[in-house]
ZAVEX-65917 format. One record per residue: chain; x, y, z of N, C-alpha, C in turn. Coordinates in steps of 0.1 Angstrom, whole numbers. Example, Ala and Ser with C-alpha at 12.3 -4.5 7.8 and 13.67 -1.06 7.14 Angstrom:
   tordo    n_px    n_py    n_pz   ca_px   ca_py   ca_pz    c_px    c_py    c_pz
       A     132     -57      78     123     -45      78     132     -33      78
       A     128     -22      71     137     -11      71     129       0      79
REM end
This chain:
   tordo    n_px    n_py    n_pz   ca_px   ca_py   ca_pz    c_px    c_py    c_pz
       A    1365    1694     880    1360    1681     874    1352    1678     887
       A    1338    1674     885    1329    1670     896    1333    1654     898
       A    1333    1650     912    1336    1636     914    1324    1633     923
       A    1318    1619     916    1306    1615     925    1307    1601     930
       A    1307    1599     942    1308    1586     948    1294    1580     952
       A    1292    1569     945    1277    1564     947    1276    1551     954
       A    1271    1551     966    1270    1538     974    1285    1532     975
       A    1295    1538     977    1307    1533     976    1311    1525     990
       A    1313    1510     988    1318    1504     998    1331    1495     996
       A    1338    1492    1006    1348    1484    1007    1350    1477    1019
       A    1352    1463    1013    1351    1452    1024    1365    1446    1024
       A    1373    1443    1035    1384    1434    1033    1382    1421    1042
       A    1385    1410    1035    1383    1397    1041    1392    1395    1051
       A    1388    1386    1061    1393    1383    1073    1406    1376    1069
       A    1417    1379    1078    1432    1373    1074    1432    1359    1081
       A    1421    1355    1091    1421    1343    1097    1409    1334    1093
       A    1409    1322    1094    1397    1315    1090    1387    1316    1101
       A    1375    1319    1095    1363    1321    1105    1362    1334    1110
       A    1371    1342    1110    1372    1356    1114    1361    1367    1106
       A    1361    1379    1113    1352    1387    1106    1359    1394    1096
       A    1351    1397    1086    1356    1406    1076    1353    1420    1080
       A    1363    1429    1074    1365    1443    1079    1357    1453    1070
       A    1347    1461    1073    1340    1470    1063    1347    1484    1065
       A    1357    1487    1058    1367    1498    1057    1356    1512    1055
       A    1348    1511    1045    1340    1522    1041    1327    1515    1038
       A    1317    1521    1041    1304    1516    1045    1294    1525    1038
       A    1290    1522    1025    1280    1529    1015    1280    1544    1015
       A    1292    1548    1012    1295    1564    1010    1290    1569     997
       A    1280    1579     998    1275    1585     988    1278    1600     988
       A    1283    1606     980    1287    1621     981    1291    1625     967
       A    1288    1639     966    1291    1644     953    1301    1659     956
       A    1313    1655     952    1322    1667     954    1323    1677     941
       A    1319    1687     946    1318    1697     934    1329    1702     926
       A    1328    1706     914    1339    1708     906    1347    1721     912
       A    1361    1721     912    1370    1731     916    1369    1732     933
       A    1364    1724     940    1364    1725     954    1375    1718     962
       A    1380    1720     973    1388    1714     982    1380    1706     993
       A    1381    1694     993    1372    1687    1003    1381    1680    1013
       A    1378    1681    1025    1386    1674    1036    1380    1662    1041
       A    1386    1650    1040    1382    1638    1045    1388    1635    1059
       A    1381    1636    1070    1385    1639    1084    1380    1628    1093
       A    1390    1623    1101    1385    1611    1111    1397    1606    1118
       A    1395    1598    1128    1406    1592    1135    1412    1581    1125
       A    1425    1574    1129    1431    1563    1122    1420    1553    1121
       A    1420    1546    1109    1412    1534    1107    1396    1537    1104
       A    1393    1550    1101    1379    1554    1100    1375    1552    1085
       A    1386    1550    1075    1382    1546    1062    1385    1557    1052
       A    1392    1567    1057    1393    1581    1047    1406    1578    1037
       A    1414    1572    1040    1425    1568    1030    1419    1558    1022
       A    1413    1548    1025    1407    1538    1018    1397    1544    1007
       A    1390    1554    1010    1381    1562    1002    1390    1568     991
       A    1401    1575     997    1409    1582     986    1416    1573     974
       A    1421    1561     980    1424    1550     972    1415    1546     962
       A    1402    1543     966    1394    1540     955    1391    1551     947
       A    1391    1564     949    1390    1574     939    1402    1573     930
       A    1413    1570     935    1424    1570     924    1425    1559     917
       A    1421    1547     923    1422    1535     916    1431    1525     921
       A    1438    1527     933    1447    1518     938    1439    1508     947
       A    1428    1510     951    1418    1501     957    1405    1499     948
       A    1401    1486     947    1389    1485     938    1376    1484     949
       A    1364    1490     947    1354    1489     956    1348    1475     956
       A    1343    1473     967    1335    1460     968    1322    1461     963
       A    1317    1474     962    1305    1478     954    1304    1492     955
       A    1296    1497     947    1294    1513     944    1301    1516     931
       A    1298    1528     928    1305    1534     915    1311    1548     918
       A    1322    1552     910    1329    1563     910    1327    1570     898
       A    1324    1584     897    1322    1590     886    1329    1604     885
       A    1338    1605     874    1346    1617     872    1337    1625     860
       A    1329    1635     866    1321    1642     856    1308    1632     853
       A    1307    1630     842    1297    1620     837    1303    1606     834
       A    1317    1605     835    1325    1593     831    1324    1583     843
       A    1321    1570     842    1321    1560     852    1336    1554     850
       A    1343    1558     862    1359    1553     861    1361    1542     871
       A    1349    1536     876    1350    1527     885    1359    1514     882
       A    1361    1512     868    1369    1499     865    1382    1506     858
       A    1384    1518     858    1395    1522     849    1409    1522     859
       A    1419    1517     853    1433    1517     860    1437    1531     866
       A    1446    1534     875    1449    1545     881    1455    1556     869
       A    1463    1551     860    1469    1558     849    1459    1565     839
       A    1447    1558     839    1437    1564     830    1428    1571     836
       A    1428    1576     848    1418    1582     855    1423    1596     855
       A    1434    1603     853    1437    1617     853    1436    1621     866
       A    1446    1613     877    1445    1619     889    1460    1622     893
       A    1460    1631     900    1475    1634     908    1476    1629     922
       A    1484    1621     927    1482    1615     941    1495    1620     947
       A    1494    1626     960    1506    1628     968    1504    1621     981
       A    1514    1613     985    1516    1605     996    1522    1614    1008
       A    1518    1607    1020    1524    1612    1032    1538    1612    1032
       A    1547    1602    1027    1561    1600    1028    1568    1607    1017
       A    1561    1614    1008    1568    1621     996    1570    1612     985
       A    1575    1600     987    1578    1591     976    1586    1595     966
       A    1595    1602     968    1604    1609     956    1615    1598     953
       A    1621    1602     940    1631    1590     937    1643    1598     942
       A    1651    1592     951    1664    1597     957    1676    1600     948
       A    1676    1591     937    1687    1592     928    1686    1602     915
       A    1673    1609     918    1670    1619     906    1670    1633     911
       A    1672    1642     904    1671    1656     907    1656    1661     908
       A    1653    1674     914    1641    1679     915    1632    1677     900
       A    1642    1684     892    1637    1684     878    1632    1671     872
       A    1640    1660     873    1637    1647     870    1625    1641     876
       A    1626    1644     891    1614    1637     895    1600    1644     891
       A    1600    1656     888    1588    1664     882    1586    1658     868
       A    1596    1658     860    1597    1653     847    1590    1639     843
       A    1593    1630     856    1590    1616     854    1577    1611     849
       A    1565    1617     854    1553    1614     847    1550    1617     836
       A    1555    1628     830    1555    1630     816    1561    1624     806
       A    1572    1618     810    1582    1610     803    1576    1597     800
       A    1566    1592     808    1558    1581     806    1547    1582     797
       A    1541    1594     795    1532    1596     786    1535    1587     771
       A    1525    1581     766    1526    1575     753    1513    1579     743
       A    1518    1576     730    1506    1577     720    1504    1593     719
       A    1491    1596     719    1487    1610     715    1490    1620     727
       A    1492    1614     738    1496    1623     750    1509    1624     750
       A    1517    1618     743    1534    1621     742    1538    1636     741
       A    1548    1641     748    1551    1654     747    1564    1655     742
       A    1568    1666     737    1582    1671     731    1590    1674     743
       A    1603    1673     742    1611    1675     754    1611    1689     758
       A    1609    1699     748    1607    1714     751    1596    1716     760
       A    1584    1708     754    1571    1710     761    1569    1705     777
       A    1578    1693     778    1578    1687     790    1585    1698     800
       A    1596    1701     796    1604    1712     803    1596    1723     808
       A    1590    1728     799    1581    1740     800    1570    1737     812
       A    1565    1727     810    1554    1723     819    1560    1719     835
       A    1574    1713     835    1579    1711     846    1582    1724     854
       A    1587    1734     846    1591    1747     853    1579    1755     858
       A    1567    1754     850    1556    1760     856    1549    1752     867
       A    1550    1740     870    1548    1732     881    1558    1737     893
       A    1569    1736     892    1579    1741     901    1579    1755     906
       A    1573    1764     897    1571    1779     899    1560    1779     908
       A    1549    1773     906    1536    1771     912    1538    1769     926
       A    1547    1759     929    1549    1755     944    1564    1764     949
       A    1566    1771     942    1578    1778     945    1590    1772     950
       A    1596    1762     939    1606    1755     942    1614    1756     926
       A    1613    1766     918    1619    1766     905    1633    1769     907
       A    1638    1774     919    1653    1776     920    1660    1764     926
       A    1653    1753     928    1658    1740     934    1659    1729     924
       A    1657    1731     911    1655    1721     902    1668    1710     900
       A    1680    1715     902    1690    1708     903    1695    1699     913
       A    1688    1702     924    1689    1696     937    1687    1682     936
       A    1689    1673     945    1685    1660     949    1675    1660     961
       A    1666    1652     963    1658    1652     976    1664    1652     987
       A    1677    1646     989    1685    1644    1003    1689    1657    1005
       A    1691    1669     995    1696    1682     998    1682    1693    1000
       A    1673    1687    1003    1659    1695    1006    1653    1692    1021
       A    1646    1703    1025    1640    1702    1038    1627    1693    1035
       A    1620    1690    1045    1608    1683    1045    1597    1691    1038
       A    1597    1703    1041    1588    1713    1033    1589    1711    1017
       A    1603    1714    1014    1605    1715    1001    1603    1700     993
       A    1606    1688    1000    1603    1676     994    1586    1676     991
       A    1581    1678    1001    1565    1678    1001    1560    1686     986
       A    1566    1699     984    1565    1707     973    1568    1701     960
       A    1578    1692     960    1583    1686     949    1573    1676     946
       A    1568    1667     956    1556    1657     955    1545    1662     949
       A    1539    1674     954    1528    1682     948    1531    1687     933
       A    1542    1694     930    1545    1695     917    1545    1683     907
       A    1551    1675     912    1551    1661     903    1536    1657     900
       A    1528    1658     910    1513    1656     908    1507    1664     899
       A    1509    1676     900    1502    1688     892    1507    1688     878
       A    1520    1681     875    1525    1686     862    1518    1679     850
       A    1511    1667     855    1502    1660     845    1488    1667     842
       A    1486    1681     850    1473    1685     847    1462    1676     852
       A    1462    1670     862    1453    1659     865    1439    1668     867
       A    1427    1657     865    1414    1663     866    1412    1663     881
       A    1417    1656     889    1414    1654     902    1429    1653     911
       A    1431    1659     922    1443    1660     929    1439    1653     942
       A    1446    1643     946    1443    1636     958    1458    1637     969
       A    1453    1643     979    1465    1643     991    1462    1634    1001
       A    1471    1626    1006    1470    1616    1016    1478    1620    1029
       A    1473    1626    1038    1479    1631    1051    1494    1637    1045
       A    1494    1648    1037    1508    1651    1030    1514    1662    1041
       A    1509    1666    1051    1516    1672    1062    1521    1666    1075
       A    1517    1651    1076    1519    1647    1088    1535    1646    1093
       A    1543    1645    1083    1558    1643    1085    1565    1658    1086
       A    1557    1669    1085    1564    1682    1090    1562    1687    1104
       A    1572    1696    1106    1571    1701    1120    1558    1712    1121
       A    1555    1717    1132    1541    1726    1133    1542    1738    1125
       A    1554    1745    1125    1554    1759    1117    1554    1756    1102
       A    1559    1745    1098    1561    1742    1084    1548    1737    1080
       A    1542    1729    1089    1529    1725    1084    1519    1735    1082
       A    1519    1746    1089    1511    1756    1089    1513    1763    1075
       A    1526    1766    1073    1529    1772    1059    1525    1764    1048
       A    1527    1751    1049    1525    1743    1036    1510    1741    1033
       A    1503    1741    1043    1487    1741    1042    1483    1753    1037
       A    1487    1765    1040    1483    1777    1033    1489    1775    1018
       A    1499    1771    1016    1503    1767    1001    1495    1760     993
       A    1492    1748     998    1481    1739     993    1469    1747     989
       A    1463    1755    1001    1452    1762     997    1454    1769     984
       A    1464    1778     985    1467    1790     973    1468    1781     960
       A    1474    1769     961    1477    1763     947    1465    1757     945
       A    1456    1754     952    1443    1747     946    1434    1759     942
       A    1435    1769     947    1427    1780     943    1432    1786     929
       A    1444    1785     929    1450    1791     914    1448    1781     904
       A    1448    1768     905    1447    1759     895    1431    1756     893
       A    1424    1755     903    1410    1753     902    1406    1738     902
       A    1417    1729     906    1416    1715     905    1409    1710     916
       A    1398    1701     913    1390    1694     923    1400    1686     933
       A    1400    1690     945    1411    1682     955    1405    1676     965
       A    1409    1664     971    1406    1656     982    1418    1657     991
       A    1414    1661    1003    1427    1661    1012    1423    1653    1024
       A    1432    1642    1024    1427    1633    1037    1438    1636    1049
       A    1431    1640    1060    1439    1644    1073    1430    1637    1085
       A    1439    1636    1096    1433    1632    1109    1431    1645    1118
       A    1438    1655    1113    1440    1668    1120    1429    1678    1117
       A    1419    1678    1126    1409    1688    1125    1412    1701    1120
       A    1421    1707    1129    1424    1722    1125    1430    1723    1111
       A    1438    1714    1105    1442    1714    1091    1429    1714    1081
       A    1419    1703    1084    1408    1701    1075    1400    1713    1076
       A    1397    1719    1088    1389    1732    1088    1394    1744    1084
       A    1409    1745    1083    1414    1759    1079    1416    1759    1065
       A    1415    1748    1056    1415    1748    1042    1407    1743    1032
       A    1397    1735    1040    1387    1729    1032    1375    1737    1029
       A    1368    1736    1016    1356    1743    1015    1346    1736    1022
       A    1347    1720    1021    1337    1713    1028    1346    1701    1034
       A    1339    1696    1047    1347    1684    1054    1335    1673    1054
       A    1342    1662    1053    1334    1649    1055    1341    1643    1068
       A    1333    1645    1078    1337    1635    1089    1334    1621    1091
       A    1343    1611    1092    1340    1598    1090    1344    1590    1104
       A    1336    1579    1107    1340    1571    1119    1335    1555    1114
       A    1347    1548    1116    1346    1533    1115    1340    1531    1101
       A    1344    1537    1090    1340    1535    1077    1326    1543    1072
       A    1321    1549    1082    1305    1555    1081    1307    1571    1080
       A    1301    1575    1072    1302    1590    1071    1292    1596    1083
       A    1297    1604    1091    1290    1610    1103    1283    1624    1097
       A    1291    1631    1091    1285    1646    1086    1293    1650    1075
       A    1287    1658    1067    1292    1666    1057    1288    1680    1056
       A    1296    1688    1055    1292    1702    1054    1304    1713    1054
       A    1301    1725    1055    1311    1736    1056    1318    1734    1067
       A    1332    1736    1070    1337    1733    1084    1331    1740    1096
       A    1328    1755    1093    1322    1762    1105    1309    1758    1107
       A    1300    1752    1097    1285    1748    1100    1289    1735    1108
       A    1295    1727    1105    1299    1714    1111    1302    1716    1126
       A    1311    1726    1127    1316    1729    1142    1305    1735    1150
       A    1296    1744    1145    1286    1751    1149    1273    1741    1152
       A    1272    1733    1146    1259    1725    1146    1262    1710    1143
       A    1269    1702    1153    1273    1689    1151    1261    1680    1151
       A    1261    1669    1144    1249    1661    1144    1249    1650    1153
       A    1261    1647    1160    1261    1637    1170    1273    1640    1181
       A    1274    1632    1189    1284    1637    1199    1299    1633    1194
       A    1301    1623    1187    1314    1620    1181    1318    1634    1173
       A    1311    1639    1163    1314    1649    1156    1316    1662    1165
       A    1309    1663    1174    1313    1675    1184    1324    1672    1190
       A    1329    1661    1197    1341    1658    1202    1354    1658    1195
       A    1351    1655    1181    1362    1655    1172    1367    1667    1168
       A    1357    1678    1165    1361    1688    1160    1363    1700    1172
       A    1374    1708    1173    1374    1718    1182    1387    1718    1190
       A    1393    1730    1192    1407    1730    1200    1406    1742    1209
       A    1406    1739    1221    1406    1726    1229    1392    1721    1227
       A    1391    1708    1230    1379    1699    1228    1367    1703    1236
       A    1355    1700    1230    1344    1702    1238    1343    1697    1251
       A    1337    1702    1261    1335    1695    1275    1322    1688    1274
       A    1324    1677    1280    1311    1668    1280    1305    1665    1296
       A    1292    1667    1299    1288    1665    1310    1276    1654    1309
       A    1273    1647    1319    1262    1640    1323    1251    1650    1329
       A    1240    1651    1321    1230    1660    1326    1216    1653    1324
       A    1206    1660    1326    1194    1654    1325    1183    1669    1322
       A    1171    1663    1317    1161    1674    1312    1150    1671    1322
       A    1145    1683    1329    1134    1680    1339    1126    1692    1334
       A    1112    1693    1330    1104    1701    1330    1109    1713    1320
       A    1115    1709    1309    1123    1718    1299    1134    1726    1303
       A    1138    1720    1314    1152    1728    1319    1161    1717    1319
       A    1175    1722    1313    1187    1714    1315    1195    1716    1328
       A    1196    1704    1332    1201    1703    1347    1216    1697    1346
       A    1224    1703    1352    1239    1696    1356    1242    1699    1370
       A    1244    1687    1376    1245    1686    1389    1234    1692    1397
       A    1223    1688    1395    1210    1693    1399    1207    1708    1399
       A    1215    1716    1392    1213    1729    1389    1209    1732    1376
       A    1197    1740    1372    1193    1742    1359    1200    1754    1353
       A    1209    1749    1342    1217    1759    1335    1212    1764    1322
       A    1200    1758    1315    1195    1764    1306    1180    1759    1303
       A    1172    1769    1296    1160    1765    1292    1160    1755    1279
       A    1153    1744    1281    1153    1737    1267    1140    1734    1263
       A    1135    1743    1256    1119    1742    1253    1118    1731    1242
       A    1108    1722    1243    1102    1712    1235    1110    1699    1237
       A    1120    1697    1247    1128    1685    1250    1120    1679    1262
       A    1117    1666    1259    1111    1654    1269    1123    1654    1280
       A    1116    1649    1291    1125    1644    1304    1134    1634    1300
       A    1147    1635    1302    1154    1624    1300    1167    1626    1305
       A    1178    1614    1305    1191    1617    1308    1198    1620    1296
       A    1207    1630    1296    1214    1633    1284    1229    1635    1287
       A    1237    1636    1275    1251    1640    1275    1248    1656    1272
       A    1256    1664    1277    1259    1677    1274    1269    1684    1270
       A    1271    1687    1255    1284    1693    1253    1285    1707    1252
       A    1296    1714    1259    1297    1728    1260    1311    1731    1254
       A    1311    1740    1245    1323    1745    1239    1331    1753    1248
       A    1344    1752    1248    1350    1760    1256    1350    1777    1257
       A    1345    1780    1247    1342    1797    1244    1329    1798    1249
       A    1320    1788    1254    1306    1791    1258    1303    1794    1272
       A    1315    1794    1279    1315    1799    1293    1316    1813    1296
       A    1307    1819    1304    1308    1833    1309    1309    1833    1324
       A    1320    1839    1328    1322    1840    1343    1312    1850    1349
       A    1303    1843    1359    1293    1852    1364    1291    1846    1378
       A    1291    1856    1389    1291    1852    1403    1278    1846    1405
       A    1268    1848    1397    1253    1844    1398    1252    1831    1390
       A    1263    1827    1382    1260    1817    1372    1256    1805    1378
       A    1247    1796    1371    1241    1784    1378    1251    1773    1377
       A    1263    1772    1370    1270    1762    1368    1283    1763    1376
       A    1286    1757    1387    1297    1760    1398    1307    1748    1395
       A    1320    1752    1393    1330    1743    1391    1341    1746    1400
       A    1348    1735    1404    1361    1737    1413    1372    1742    1405
       A    1378    1753    1410    1390    1761    1401    1402    1751    1406
       A    1410    1746    1394    1422    1739    1395    1433    1748    1390
       A    1432    1756    1380    1443    1763    1375    1437    1775    1365
       A    1445    1786    1363    1443    1797    1355    1454    1799    1347
       A    1453    1798    1331    1463    1798    1322    1461    1810    1315
       A    1471    1822    1316    1468    1832    1309    1476    1833    1296
       A    1468    1835    1285    1473    1836    1272    1471    1850    1264
       A    1476    1860    1272    1475    1873    1263    1460    1878    1266
       A    1454    1879    1254    1440    1884    1253    1429    1874    1261
       A    1431    1862    1259    1423    1852    1266    1429    1844    1278
       A    1419    1839    1286    1424    1831    1296    1418    1816    1294
       A    1425    1808    1298    1421    1794    1300    1417    1789    1314
       A    1407    1787    1318    1402    1784    1330    1401    1768    1332
       A    1411    1761    1341    1411    1747    1341    1402    1743    1353
       A    1390    1736    1351    1384    1734    1365    1379    1719    1364
       A    1371    1714    1373    1364    1702    1375    1350    1702    1380
       A    1345    1693    1377    1329    1690    1382    1325    1677    1383
       A    1319    1672    1393    1316    1660    1395    1307    1652    1383
       A    1301    1659    1377    1293    1655    1363    1299    1657    1352
       A    1311    1660    1352    1320    1661    1339    1326    1647    1333
       A    1323    1645    1322    1328    1630    1317    1344    1631    1316
       A    1348    1644    1313    1364    1644    1313    1369    1647    1326
       A    1381    1644    1329    1388    1648    1342    1389    1663    1344
       A    1390    1671    1334    1391    1684    1335    1381    1692    1326
       A    1379    1704    1329    1368    1712    1320    1378    1725    1317
       A    1379    1728    1304    1387    1739    1300    1378    1749    1294
       A    1378    1760    1298    1368    1773    1294    1378    1786    1290
       A    1376    1789    1279    1381    1801    1273    1374    1812    1276
       A    1379    1822    1284    1372    1835    1285    1380    1846    1285
       A    1373    1859    1284    1379    1870    1284    1388    1875    1297
       A    1401    1880    1295    1411    1882    1305    1402    1893    1314
       A    1398    1902    1307    1391    1912    1318    1383    1909    1327
       A    1376    1895    1326    1369    1891    1337    1374    1882    1348
       A    1387    1882    1347    1394    1873    1356    1393    1877    1369
       A    1390    1889    1373    1386    1892    1387    1375    1887    1394
       A    1366    1881    1385    1355    1875    1391    1357    1863    1396
       A    1369    1857    1393    1372    1842    1396    1376    1842    1412
       A    1370    1832    1418    1372    1831    1433    1385    1821    1434
       A    1388    1819    1447    1400    1811    1449    1398    1797    1447
       A    1386    1792    1451    1384    1777    1452    1375    1773    1440
       A    1364    1781    1436    1354    1779    1428    1352    1790    1417
       A    1343    1785    1405    1342    1795    1397    1327    1794    1391
       A    1319    1804    1392    1307    1802    1386    1305    1808    1372
       A    1297    1798    1364    1297    1802    1349    1280    1804    1345
       A    1279    1814    1335    1266    1812    1329    1271    1806    1316
       A    1261    1802    1306    1264    1796    1295    1257    1804    1282
       A    1265    1803    1271    1260    1808    1258    1252    1797    1251
       A    1238    1799    1248    1229    1786    1245    1234    1781    1232
       A    1239    1789    1223    1242    1785    1210    1255    1778    1208
       A    1262    1777    1221    1275    1769    1222    1273    1757    1231
       A    1258    1754    1235    1258    1742    1242    1248    1732    1234
       A    1253    1719    1233    1244    1710    1226    1241    1699    1235
       A    1229    1693    1233    1226    1680    1243    1222    1668    1232
       A    1229    1657    1237    1228    1644    1229    1221    1634    1237
       A    1215    1625    1228    1208    1613    1234    1217    1607    1240
       A    1215    1600    1252    1225    1591    1260    1228    1579    1256
       A    1217    1571    1248    1218    1559    1239    1223    1559    1229
       A    1219    1569    1221    1223    1567    1206    1235    1579    1203
       A    1236    1589    1212    1245    1599    1210    1242    1608    1198
       A    1229    1608    1194    1226    1617    1184    1221    1630    1191
       A    1222    1641    1182    1218    1655    1187    1203    1655    1190
       A    1200    1662    1201    1186    1664    1204    1185    1680    1203
       A    1176    1684    1194    1175    1698    1191    1165    1704    1200
       A    1167    1718    1204    1159    1725    1213    1150    1736    1205
       A    1137    1737    1208    1130    1747    1203    1130    1743    1188
       A    1132    1757    1180    1132    1756    1164    1147    1754    1158
       A    1155    1749    1166    1170    1746    1161    1171    1738    1150
       A    1164    1727    1148    1164    1718    1138    1161    1727    1125
       A    1148    1734    1127    1143    1741    1114    1154    1751    1109
       A    1161    1759    1119    1172    1767    1114    1185    1757    1108
       A    1188    1747    1112    1197    1740    1106    1195    1737    1092
       A    1180    1731    1091    1175    1727    1078    1175    1738    1068
       A    1172    1749    1073    1170    1761    1064    1185    1768    1061
       A    1197    1764    1067    1209    1768    1064    1216    1761    1053
       A    1210    1749    1052    1217    1739    1043    1216    1743    1029
REM end
C-alpha cells in the first residue's frame, strides 16, 4: 500500500497565554512506496513520532492530507484506516495470555469483517509463527522477556493484516544484543509480509541497517530523504552529516583559498570551483590515511586497537570537537609517531559546508553526480 503525505503540518497551541505555538511537523511531503520499510530518523522532538501518529490517525493534521493508495484517509478514525501500530512500551494486556493479546484486535471486528472463532485462532497462530512465538501462546506477558513481549506486540499488529505497519521506537527498551536480533527480525517479517512499514527511531544505526529509505528530520522539518548509504555518502547539510555515522563525523573550521581547502593553514585538498570563504569541513573517520608526508597534522592522544582496525584519537586546534577519531588499517600503525600523526585524506569522504547556512558546498562536478544518482 502506497502512502502519500501531502504538505503535512502539525501545530500544537501554546500552553501559556501569549506563548508561542509549536510547529511539530512543518510541510512534510513524501511518497512512501508500496511494500517498503521507511525509517523516520532524528533527535528527540524532531516530529517523527507526531508524523507517525498522524499517519495512524491518533493525531489530526493542522493542514495537509494523507493518502493510502488513492484513498484520502485524513479524516478517517484509526480503526478505519487499516493500520497496525506497535508502541515503544509494548502496551500488552497483563491479565491476558499471549494468545488472548493477539486475538484481541480480531475479536473487536464487527459486521462484514467479523470472523469465526476457528478463523481467528488460525490467523493468530499464523501471526505468532511469523514472529516465532507460537510456543509461548499460553504464557502471560510477565512470564516473557522484553524481546518476546515486543514480538507479541508485533504479532498483535500484524494479525489484522494491516495495510500499513507503524513502529514507534519498538527497540528502545531492549538491551543491545536483543535490539540487534529484534531489528533483524523486523526486517525479515517486513520482507515476508510485504507490508508498507514506517519505523520511527532516534538510533541512526537501526534506521540505516533495516530501512529501504530514511527520512532525516530536525525541528519538524525534513532535512534529507534517500537510501541510507546515499544519505551517508552525500549529506545535504552539516546536521545530516553529524547525525549519521558511528563514530560521528569529525568537524573542523577551515577556509577555501584559490580553490584549496585549508585546515590550520595547510592545504589538505583541492576544491575546484569553490570560491574563497570560511567553511566547516566534515571528515568521516574512515577518510584518514596515515601518511608521514600528509598535510593534516594532529596531536596524538591515544591509539585504540580493535583487531583489524585501529582507532586513532587525536586533537587539532581547528577541530570543532574536543577529539578527532580516525579509523585506520592496523597495518599502518608503525607510521604513527609518539606525539603527532600526519594524515592524507580520501576526497570522497570529506565534505565542506557553508559557515552561515551549514548547507553542503559541492566541489567540481559533485552536484551533477548526486543528481544523476537520484
